[in-house]
C-alpha positions as CSV (number, residue, x, y, z in Angstrom):
1,X,-280.4,105.0,-30.7
2,X,-278.7,106.9,-33.4
3,X,-275.3,106.0,-34.6
4,X,-275.3,102.3,-32.7
5,X,-275.7,99.2,-34.1
6,X,-277.2,96.1,-32.0
7,X,-277.0,92.5,-32.3
8,X,-279.5,91.9,-30.1
9,X,-276.7,89.9,-28.1
10,X,-275.7,90.8,-24.3
11,X,-272.3,92.2,-24.0
12,X,-271.5,89.4,-21.7
13,X,-272.1,86.9,-24.2
14,X,-269.7,88.9,-26.3
15,X,-266.9,89.0,-23.7
16,X,-267.0,85.3,-23.1
17,X,-266.9,84.3,-26.7
18,X,-263.8,86.6,-27.3
19,X,-261.9,85.2,-25.1
20,X,-259.6,82.2,-25.9
21,X,-259.0,79.3,-23.5
22,X,-255.4,79.8,-23.3
23,X,-254.3,78.5,-19.6
24,X,-256.0,74.9,-20.3
25,X,-254.2,74.7,-23.7
26,X,-250.9,75.5,-21.9
27,X,-251.9,72.9,-19.3
28,X,-252.5,69.9,-21.5
29,X,-249.4,70.8,-23.3
30,X,-247.1,70.7,-20.1
31,X,-248.8,67.6,-19.2
32,X,-248.0,66.0,-22.7
33,X,-244.4,67.5,-21.7
34,X,-243.7,66.2,-18.5
35,X,-243.7,62.6,-19.5
36,X,-241.5,63.2,-22.5
37,X,-239.1,65.2,-20.1
38,X,-239.1,62.4,-17.5
39,X,-238.4,59.7,-20.1
40,X,-235.6,61.7,-21.2
41,X,-234.0,62.5,-18.0
42,X,-234.4,58.3,-17.4
43,X,-232.5,57.4,-20.6
44,X,-229.5,60.1,-19.9
45,X,-229.4,58.4,-16.4
46,X,-229.5,54.9,-17.6
47,X,-227.3,55.3,-20.5
48,X,-224.9,57.8,-18.8
49,X,-225.1,60.2,-21.6
50,X,-221.9,60.2,-23.3
51,X,-220.0,58.2,-20.8
52,X,-219.2,54.9,-19.6
53,X,-219.6,53.6,-16.0
54,X,-217.4,51.2,-14.5
55,X,-217.2,49.1,-10.7
56,X,-215.4,46.8,-9.3
57,X,-216.5,43.5,-9.2
58,X,-216.2,41.4,-5.9
59,X,-214.6,38.2,-5.5
60,X,-217.5,36.4,-5.5
61,X,-219.6,38.4,-8.4
62,X,-220.6,35.9,-11.4
63,X,-218.3,36.6,-14.3
64,X,-220.1,37.9,-17.2
65,X,-221.0,35.4,-19.9
66,X,-220.0,36.5,-23.4
67,X,-222.9,37.3,-25.8
68,X,-220.3,36.5,-28.6
69,X,-217.5,34.5,-28.0
70,X,-216.0,33.4,-24.7
71,X,-214.8,35.0,-22.1
72,X,-213.9,34.5,-18.3
73,X,-217.1,32.7,-17.4
74,X,-215.3,30.0,-20.1
75,X,-211.8,30.4,-19.7
76,X,-211.4,30.8,-16.0
77,X,-212.8,27.6,-15.0
78,X,-210.9,25.4,-18.0
79,X,-207.7,26.3,-16.8
80,X,-208.8,26.0,-13.4
81,X,-210.1,21.8,-14.1
82,X,-207.3,20.8,-16.4
83,X,-204.4,22.1,-14.5
84,X,-206.0,20.2,-11.4
85,X,-206.4,17.1,-13.5
86,X,-202.9,17.4,-14.6
87,X,-201.4,17.9,-11.1
88,X,-204.0,15.2,-9.7
89,X,-201.9,12.3,-11.7
90,X,-199.0,13.3,-10.7
91,X,-197.7,11.6,-7.5
92,X,-195.6,13.9,-4.7
93,X,-192.3,14.5,-5.4
94,X,-189.8,12.4,-3.6
95,X,-186.0,13.1,-1.7
96,X,-183.4,11.9,-3.5
97,X,-179.9,11.1,-1.8
98,X,-176.9,13.0,-2.2
99,X,-173.3,11.5,-3.8
100,X,-172.4,9.7,-6.2
101,X,-175.0,6.4,-5.3
102,X,-177.8,8.2,-6.9
103,X,-177.7,6.7,-10.3
104,X,-177.1,3.1,-9.5
105,X,-179.3,2.8,-6.8
106,X,-182.1,5.2,-7.4
107,X,-182.6,5.6,-11.0
108,X,-184.4,8.3,-12.2
109,X,-187.7,9.0,-10.3
110,X,-190.9,9.9,-12.2
111,X,-191.8,13.1,-10.6
112,X,-188.2,14.0,-9.7
113,X,-185.1,16.0,-11.2
114,X,-182.7,14.2,-13.2
115,X,-181.0,15.6,-15.5
116,X,-179.7,13.0,-18.3
117,X,-180.6,13.5,-21.4
118,X,-180.4,9.9,-22.7
119,X,-177.4,7.1,-22.9
120,X,-175.5,8.8,-25.1
121,X,-176.2,12.7,-24.1
122,X,-176.3,13.5,-20.6
123,X,-176.6,17.4,-19.3
124,X,-174.0,18.6,-16.8
125,X,-171.3,15.9,-17.1
126,X,-168.3,16.5,-17.2
127,X,-167.4,13.2,-19.5
128,X,-169.3,14.9,-21.8
129,X,-167.4,15.8,-25.7
130,X,-166.4,19.3,-26.3
131,X,-165.8,21.1,-29.5
132,X,-162.7,22.6,-30.8
133,X,-163.2,25.8,-28.9
134,X,-163.6,23.9,-26.0
135,X,-167.1,24.3,-26.1
136,X,-169.4,21.6,-25.6
137,X,-171.6,20.2,-28.4
138,X,-175.3,20.5,-28.8
139,X,-177.0,18.3,-26.0
140,X,-174.5,18.8,-23.2
141,X,-174.1,21.5,-20.9
142,X,-171.0,23.4,-19.8
143,X,-168.3,20.5,-18.1
144,X,-167.1,23.4,-15.8
145,X,-170.9,24.2,-14.6
146,X,-171.3,22.0,-11.9
147,X,-173.8,19.3,-11.1
148,X,-177.2,20.3,-10.0
149,X,-178.6,17.9,-7.2
150,X,-182.2,16.3,-8.0
151,X,-183.7,17.5,-4.1
152,X,-186.4,19.5,-5.4
153,X,-189.6,19.1,-7.5
154,X,-189.1,18.9,-11.5
155,X,-188.6,21.9,-13.7
156,X,-191.6,22.3,-15.7
157,X,-191.0,24.6,-19.0
158,X,-194.3,26.0,-20.2
159,X,-194.3,26.5,-23.8
160,X,-197.0,28.6,-24.9
161,X,-201.0,27.9,-25.3
162,X,-201.6,27.2,-29.5
163,X,-205.1,28.4,-30.5
164,X,-206.8,26.2,-32.6
165,X,-210.3,27.0,-32.0
166,X,-212.7,29.3,-34.0
167,X,-212.3,32.4,-32.4
168,X,-209.4,35.1,-31.6
169,X,-208.0,35.1,-27.7
170,X,-207.0,38.7,-28.5
171,X,-205.9,39.6,-24.8
172,X,-207.2,36.4,-22.9
173,X,-204.0,34.1,-24.4
174,X,-201.4,36.0,-22.2
175,X,-204.0,35.8,-19.1
176,X,-204.3,32.4,-19.9
177,X,-200.8,31.8,-19.9
178,X,-200.1,33.2,-16.5
179,X,-202.9,31.4,-14.9
180,X,-201.8,28.0,-16.0
181,X,-197.9,29.1,-14.8
182,X,-198.8,30.6,-12.0
183,X,-200.9,27.2,-10.8
184,X,-198.7,24.4,-11.8
185,X,-196.0,26.8,-9.7
186,X,-197.8,26.6,-6.8
187,X,-198.0,23.0,-7.1
188,X,-195.7,20.6,-4.8
189,X,-194.4,18.6,-7.2
190,X,-193.0,21.0,-10.2
191,X,-191.5,24.3,-10.5
192,X,-192.0,26.9,-13.2
193,X,-189.2,28.0,-15.3
194,X,-189.5,31.6,-16.4
195,X,-191.2,32.3,-19.3
196,X,-188.3,35.1,-20.4
197,X,-185.8,32.0,-19.9
198,X,-187.8,29.8,-22.5
199,X,-188.3,33.1,-25.2
200,X,-184.5,33.4,-24.9
201,X,-183.5,29.6,-25.2
202,X,-186.1,29.2,-28.3
203,X,-184.2,32.6,-30.0
204,X,-180.8,31.2,-28.9
205,X,-181.6,28.0,-30.9
206,X,-183.4,29.3,-33.6
207,X,-186.0,26.9,-32.8
208,X,-189.8,26.6,-32.6
209,X,-191.9,25.2,-30.2
210,X,-193.5,22.0,-31.9
211,X,-190.0,21.3,-33.1
212,X,-189.2,20.4,-29.7
213,X,-190.4,16.8,-30.1
214,X,-187.4,15.7,-32.2
215,X,-184.4,14.2,-29.7
216,X,-181.8,16.9,-31.1
217,X,-183.6,19.4,-30.9
218,X,-184.8,18.4,-27.3
219,X,-181.1,18.0,-26.3
220,X,-180.3,21.6,-27.7
221,X,-183.0,23.7,-26.1
222,X,-182.2,21.8,-22.5
223,X,-178.8,22.6,-23.3
224,X,-179.7,26.3,-23.8
225,X,-181.5,26.5,-20.8
226,X,-179.0,24.4,-18.7
227,X,-176.3,27.0,-19.5
228,X,-178.5,29.9,-17.9
229,X,-178.8,27.4,-15.1
230,X,-182.1,26.4,-15.4
231,X,-182.4,22.7,-16.5
232,X,-185.8,20.9,-17.3
233,X,-187.5,18.1,-17.2
234,X,-191.0,18.8,-18.8
235,X,-192.1,20.5,-21.7
236,X,-195.4,21.8,-20.9
237,X,-197.9,22.6,-24.1
238,X,-201.3,24.2,-24.0
239,X,-203.8,23.4,-26.6
240,X,-207.4,25.4,-27.2
241,X,-209.9,23.9,-29.6
242,X,-213.4,24.0,-30.3
243,X,-216.5,22.7,-32.2
244,X,-219.5,24.3,-33.5
245,X,-223.2,23.2,-33.9
246,X,-225.8,25.4,-35.6
247,X,-229.3,25.0,-35.4
248,X,-231.5,27.3,-37.4
249,X,-230.4,31.1,-35.3
250,X,-228.9,29.1,-32.3
251,X,-225.5,27.8,-31.8
252,X,-223.4,25.8,-29.6
253,X,-219.7,25.5,-29.6
254,X,-218.0,23.0,-27.4
255,X,-214.4,25.1,-25.9
256,X,-212.0,22.4,-24.6
257,X,-208.4,23.0,-23.3
258,X,-205.9,20.7,-23.6
259,X,-202.6,20.2,-21.1
260,X,-199.8,17.7,-22.3
261,X,-196.8,17.2,-20.1
262,X,-193.6,15.5,-22.2
263,X,-191.1,14.2,-20.6
264,X,-187.8,15.2,-21.9
265,X,-185.8,12.6,-21.3
266,X,-187.9,9.6,-22.3
267,X,-190.6,11.6,-25.0
268,X,-192.9,10.3,-22.3
269,X,-196.7,12.3,-21.9
270,X,-199.4,12.6,-20.1
271,X,-202.5,14.9,-21.1
272,X,-205.7,16.3,-19.5
273,X,-208.4,18.3,-20.7
274,X,-211.2,20.3,-19.5
275,X,-214.9,21.1,-21.4
276,X,-217.2,23.8,-21.9
277,X,-220.3,24.0,-23.7
278,X,-221.7,27.5,-24.7
279,X,-224.8,28.0,-26.3
280,X,-225.3,31.6,-28.5
281,X,-228.9,32.5,-29.7
282,X,-230.6,35.8,-31.2
283,X,-233.1,36.3,-28.1
284,X,-233.1,35.0,-24.6
285,X,-236.3,32.9,-25.8
286,X,-233.5,30.7,-27.7
287,X,-232.3,29.4,-24.6
288,X,-235.7,28.5,-23.5
289,X,-236.2,27.3,-26.3
290,X,-233.7,24.4,-27.1
291,X,-232.3,23.9,-23.5
292,X,-235.4,25.0,-21.2
293,X,-238.7,23.4,-20.7
294,X,-239.4,23.0,-24.1
295,X,-235.9,21.0,-24.7
296,X,-236.0,21.6,-28.5
297,X,-231.9,20.8,-28.4
298,X,-232.4,17.2,-29.5
299,X,-234.5,18.5,-33.0
């Protein structure tokens, strides 16, 4: 035919070759993108995007174990164990008789309130020497203050917590103080003195907690508390120490909480401590290698 050009191929063949496989390519990209979208949604849901997730921990739930420092799982058992051991060594309080025969017949029981400082220094003693202005000298309480009857548990003054460990206590220091103070106060043999009164007495006397081991300073501190109407019989100190052992990429740290109760009148003391050992590793396999089935902690 004039004016026509033919290649010898059928029109059907030309039409098949000219049409691209667009639906198949789109379907392939969709199937590749769907898992990525699902993975992104899952990551956003688990990670909470830019928000934090909080929940209430039940009383029977386990405490979190800190990955870098000691936490609730370390400090709480240490306090419970050390306080229980300290209170276990103390006998229950004994009722005391009233009247002036107390000093002659009963003496000073070990775990009951007695307000005599020493042979030459006595609290609430009307015969105590007074200064030029009529005020009592250091180590004695105002003679006009009526004597306290020793009929209840001994009064304990919790001085504070001294941190000698390798870690900073941060917000745990005040919490440990309150936890120890509450447990001491809950015992039958003791009653704690308010922390606010203790701080006020330290400020008034300008004494440091470690200077109260001197008899004269103890007398001045007891007199300051006595003027507040709070006689004291025992001083309680808490000390936190730690020991660190490194082995390659693993670390063991021993935490020790020591409670020392000092008799304000005689200087005698009792001491109890509790210890918890904790391991730190870069991976969970470090625990298995050093303390698990491989038991390589001994080298």
